[in-house]
C-alpha positions as CSV (number, residue, x, y, z in Angstrom):
1,M,-30.1,-87.7,82.2
2,S,-32.5,-90.0,83.8
3,R,-35.3,-91.8,81.8
4,P,-38.2,-89.8,83.4
5,A,-36.4,-86.5,82.7
6,R,-36.0,-87.5,79.0
7,I,-39.6,-88.5,78.7
8,A,-40.7,-85.3,80.3
9,L,-38.4,-83.4,77.9
10,I,-39.8,-85.3,74.8
11,F,-43.4,-84.6,76.0
12,A,-42.7,-80.9,76.5
13,G,-41.2,-80.8,73.0
14,V,-44.2,-82.6,71.4
15,V,-46.6,-80.1,73.3
16,A,-44.6,-77.1,72.1
17,F,-44.7,-78.4,68.5
18,I,-48.4,-78.8,68.6
19,V,-49.0,-75.3,70.1
20,I,-46.8,-73.7,67.4
21,S,-48.5,-75.7,64.6
22,L,-51.9,-74.6,65.8
23,G,-50.7,-70.9,65.9
24,V,-49.3,-71.2,62.4
25,G,-52.5,-72.8,61.2
26,R,-54.5,-69.9,62.6
27,M,-52.3,-67.4,60.9
28,L,-52.6,-69.2,57.5
29,G,-56.4,-69.3,58.0
30,A,-56.4,-65.5,58.5
31,R,-54.6,-65.1,55.3
32,D,-57.1,-67.3,53.4
33,S,-60.0,-65.4,55.0
34,E,-58.5,-62.2,53.7
35,R,-58.4,-63.5,50.2
36,V,-62.0,-64.8,50.4
37,L,-63.1,-61.3,51.6
38,V,-61.3,-59.5,48.8
39,E,-62.8,-61.9,46.2
40,Q,-66.3,-61.4,47.7
41,I,-65.9,-57.6,47.3
42,I,-64.8,-57.9,43.7
43,R,-67.7,-60.3,42.9
44,A,-70.2,-57.8,44.6
45,Q,-68.8,-55.1,42.4
46,A,-69.0,-57.1,39.2
47,K,-72.6,-58.1,40.0
48,G,-73.6,-54.5,40.7
49,D,-74.5,-55.3,44.3
50,T,-73.8,-51.9,45.9
51,A,-75.6,-53.0,49.2
52,A,-73.3,-55.9,49.8
53,L,-70.3,-53.7,49.3
54,I,-71.6,-50.9,51.5
55,K,-72.5,-53.3,54.4
56,D,-68.9,-54.4,54.7
57,L,-67.6,-50.8,55.0
58,P,-67.8,-49.0,58.3
59,D,-69.4,-45.6,58.3
60,C,-70.8,-46.0,54.8
61,G,-74.6,-45.6,55.4
62,A,-77.3,-44.1,53.2
63,G,-76.6,-40.5,52.2
64,T,-72.9,-40.5,53.0
65,K,-70.1,-39.5,50.7
66,C,-68.8,-43.0,50.8
67,N,-72.2,-44.4,49.7
68,K,-72.2,-42.1,46.6
69,Q,-68.6,-43.1,45.8
70,I,-69.4,-46.8,46.0
71,T,-72.4,-46.4,43.9
72,A,-70.4,-44.7,41.2
73,L,-67.6,-47.2,41.4
74,V,-70.0,-50.2,41.1
75,K,-71.6,-48.6,38.0
76,R,-68.2,-48.2,36.5
77,V,-66.9,-51.7,36.9
78,Q,-70.0,-54.0,36.9
79,G,-70.6,-56.5,34.2
80,P,-71.4,-60.2,33.6
81,T,-70.2,-62.2,36.5
82,L,-70.0,-65.6,34.9
83,T,-66.7,-64.6,33.4
84,L,-65.1,-62.9,36.4
85,E,-61.5,-64.0,36.8
86,T,-59.1,-63.0,39.5
87,L,-55.7,-62.4,38.0
88,Q,-53.7,-61.4,41.0
89,I,-54.0,-60.6,44.7
90,T,-51.2,-59.1,46.7
91,R,-52.0,-59.5,50.5
92,G,-52.9,-56.5,52.5
93,A,-52.6,-57.2,56.3
94,G,-49.8,-59.7,55.9
95,F,-48.8,-62.7,58.0
96,G,-48.4,-62.2,61.7
97,A,-49.5,-63.3,65.1
98,G,-51.5,-60.2,66.0
99,G,-53.7,-57.5,64.5
100,A,-52.5,-55.5,61.4
101,T,-53.7,-53.1,58.8
102,G,-52.7,-53.0,55.2
103,V,-53.7,-52.6,51.6
104,A,-54.5,-55.5,49.3
105,R,-54.0,-55.0,45.5
106,I,-56.2,-57.1,43.2
107,A,-56.2,-57.3,39.4
108,W,-59.3,-58.9,37.9
109,H,-61.3,-58.8,34.7
110,L,-64.7,-59.6,33.3
111,G,-64.7,-61.6,30.1
112,K,-62.7,-59.9,27.3
113,R,-62.6,-56.5,29.0
114,L,-59.2,-55.0,30.1
115,P,-58.1,-55.9,33.6
116,V,-59.3,-53.7,36.5
117,V,-56.7,-53.1,39.4
118,Q,-58.0,-51.9,42.7
119,C,-56.7,-51.4,46.3
120,L,-58.6,-52.5,49.3
121,G,-57.8,-51.5,52.9
122,I,-57.8,-54.5,55.1
123,K,-57.8,-54.7,58.9
124,R,-57.0,-57.9,60.8
125,T,-58.0,-58.0,64.5
126,G,-57.4,-60.5,67.2
127,N,-54.5,-62.8,67.8
128,V,-53.3,-66.3,67.5
129,I,-54.9,-67.4,70.8
130,S,-58.4,-65.7,70.5
131,G,-58.6,-66.1,66.6
132,F,-58.7,-63.4,63.9
133,A,-61.3,-61.3,62.2
134,I,-60.8,-59.7,58.9
135,H,-62.6,-56.4,58.0
136,L,-62.8,-54.2,54.8
137,T,-61.8,-50.6,55.7
138,S,-61.8,-49.0,52.2
139,V,-62.0,-49.6,48.4
140,S,-60.3,-47.5,45.8
141,N,-61.4,-46.6,42.3
142,P,-59.6,-48.5,39.6
143,I,-55.9,-47.6,39.4
144,A,-53.4,-47.9,36.5
145,R,-52.8,-51.6,35.6
146,E,-49.1,-51.3,36.7
147,G,-49.9,-48.9,39.5
148,A,-49.0,-49.4,43.1
149,C,-51.4,-49.0,46.0
150,P,-51.0,-46.0,48.3
151,G,-51.3,-46.4,52.1
152,V,-54.6,-47.2,53.7
153,A,-55.1,-43.5,54.8
154,N,-54.9,-42.5,51.1
155,L,-57.6,-44.8,49.7
156,L,-60.7,-43.1,48.3
157,V,-63.7,-44.7,50.1
């Protein structure tokens, strides 16, 4: 193989490596964004901030069944936020190059209270090239501490 051909091949390999690395970086960034969203939702519940939770849910305006369910949920789980601790988050939309929908399971507690386990419907839109957006689609009431999350369609809110 001639020297110019080898240089072109090495250059193509370097470009391919950079493109793949950027794509993987975007996918990892989407996973981190999902975790941040889930933790924001839990903090809003713990603070009793129903409005913050409702604004993140589609079709959850004033007077809707969803609005009433969220208000009841927040009253049930709110408490002092200084001691909020996230115990475990199981990813919802997963890791991939395109859009996806899934359920995130989160275990958290406030101070000395027993842990609360909830399921959150998560939707990831976009792709590696255009970027990703993470959206909350639903929130469940607390489930059994060892319980598993149902599919997105079966979540309460």
